[in-house]
C-alpha positions in Angstrom: 92.9 -23.7 -39.1 89.3 -24.7 -40.0 86.4 -22.8 -38.5 83.5 -24.8 -37.1 82.3 -27.5 -39.6 78.7 -28.1 -40.4 77.4 -31.7 -40.6 74.1 -32.4 -42.4 72.2 -35.4 -43.6 70.2 -34.5 -46.7 66.9 -36.3 -47.2 64.6 -36.5 -50.2 62.0 -34.6 -48.2 64.4 -31.7 -47.6 65.3 -31.7 -51.3 61.6 -31.5 -52.3 61.0 -28.7 -49.8 64.0 -26.8 -51.2 62.6 -27.1 -54.7 59.2 -25.7 -53.6 56.4 -26.1 -56.2 58.7 -27.7 -58.9 57.5 -31.3 -59.0 58.9 -32.5 -62.3 62.6 -32.2 -61.5 65.7 -34.4 -61.2 66.2 -32.7 -57.9 62.9 -33.8 -56.3 61.6 -36.8 -58.3 63.7 -39.9 -58.1 61.8 -41.7 -60.8 62.2 -38.9 -63.3 65.9 -38.7 -62.5 66.2 -42.5 -63.1 64.4 -42.1 -66.4 67.0 -39.6 -67.5 69.7 -42.2 -66.7 71.2 -40.5 -63.7 70.3 -43.1 -61.1 68.1 -41.0 -58.8 67.4 -37.6 -57.5 70.4 -35.3 -57.1 70.7 -32.4 -54.6 70.4 -29.0 -56.2 73.5 -26.9 -56.3 71.7 -24.0 -54.6 70.9 -26.4 -51.7 74.6 -27.1 -51.3 75.6 -23.4 -51.5 72.9 -22.7 -48.9 74.8 -25.0 -46.5 78.1 -23.1 -47.1 76.2 -19.8 -46.5 74.8 -21.3 -43.2 78.3 -22.0 -42.0 79.6 -18.6 -43.0 76.7 -16.8 -41.3 77.3 -18.9 -38.2 80.9 -17.8 -38.1 80.8 -14.2 -39.5 77.2 -13.2 -38.8 76.1 -9.8 -40.2 79.5 -9.3 -41.8 78.7 -12.1 -44.2 75.1 -11.0 -44.6 76.1 -7.4 -45.3 78.9 -8.2 -47.7 79.5 -11.9 -48.2 80.7 -13.3 -51.5 80.9 -16.9 -52.7 82.2 -18.7 -55.8 82.2 -22.5 -56.0 82.5 -25.4 -58.4 80.4 -28.5 -58.3 82.7 -31.6 -58.5 80.5 -34.6 -57.8 76.8 -35.4 -57.4 75.2 -35.5 -54.0 72.1 -37.7 -53.6 69.2 -38.0 -51.2 70.2 -39.7 -47.9 73.8 -38.7 -48.2 75.5 -37.0 -45.3 77.8 -34.1 -46.0 80.4 -32.1 -44.0 80.8 -28.4 -44.9 84.3 -26.9 -44.2 85.8 -23.4 -44.3 89.4 -22.4 -43.6 90.2 -18.7 -43.3 93.3 -17.3 -45.0 95.9 -15.7 -42.7 95.6 -12.3 -44.3 92.8 -9.8 -44.4 92.2 -7.3 -47.2 90.3 -4.0 -47.3 87.1 -4.2 -49.1 87.1 -1.5 -51.8 83.4 -0.7 -51.7 82.9 -0.8 -47.9 86.4 0.2 -46.6 86.2 -2.6 -44.1 88.5 -5.6 -43.6 87.5 -8.7 -45.5 88.5 -12.3 -44.8 88.5 -15.0 -47.5 88.0 -18.7 -46.7 88.6 -21.8 -48.7 85.3 -23.7 -48.6 84.3 -27.2 -49.5 81.8 -29.9 -48.9 82.7 -33.6 -48.5 80.2 -36.5 -48.9 80.0 -39.5 -46.6 82.8 -41.2 -48.6 85.1 -38.2 -47.8 85.1 -37.0 -51.4 85.0 -33.3 -52.2 81.8 -32.6 -54.0 81.9 -28.7 -53.9 85.0 -26.5 -53.7 85.6 -22.8 -53.8 86.1 -19.5 -51.9 83.8 -17.4 -49.7 84.6 -14.1 -48.1 83.1 -11.9 -45.4 83.3 -8.4 -44.2 84.8 -8.2 -40.7 82.5 -5.7 -38.8 84.4 -5.8 -35.5 88.0 -6.4 -34.6 
């Protein structure tokens, strides 16, 4: 069973804010990205991971903040003005976290683009602070 999904539309302005002061980047400058032959600005991987983190915090709160872990692979490019859906499906079993002695839950996580294609896939886990 999937936990709450997260729907986001990613704009070039959001990508530029995420990049901060970096102006000459394929993640914030569409013309530079085109000159590199990649067709336009691409969303930074860290931006996509932040969306997964947002979903995990919304569902596991301080358990994820205190002991969350994430490992993902980037499968396809996401561009400005694409809409994405972030998913997380918890496993049925909980394990004990060795360093904290608390239960830990793992989730399969992924992001789909507006075409329904997986663009990011991996695993995230959270401590369970209350039962």
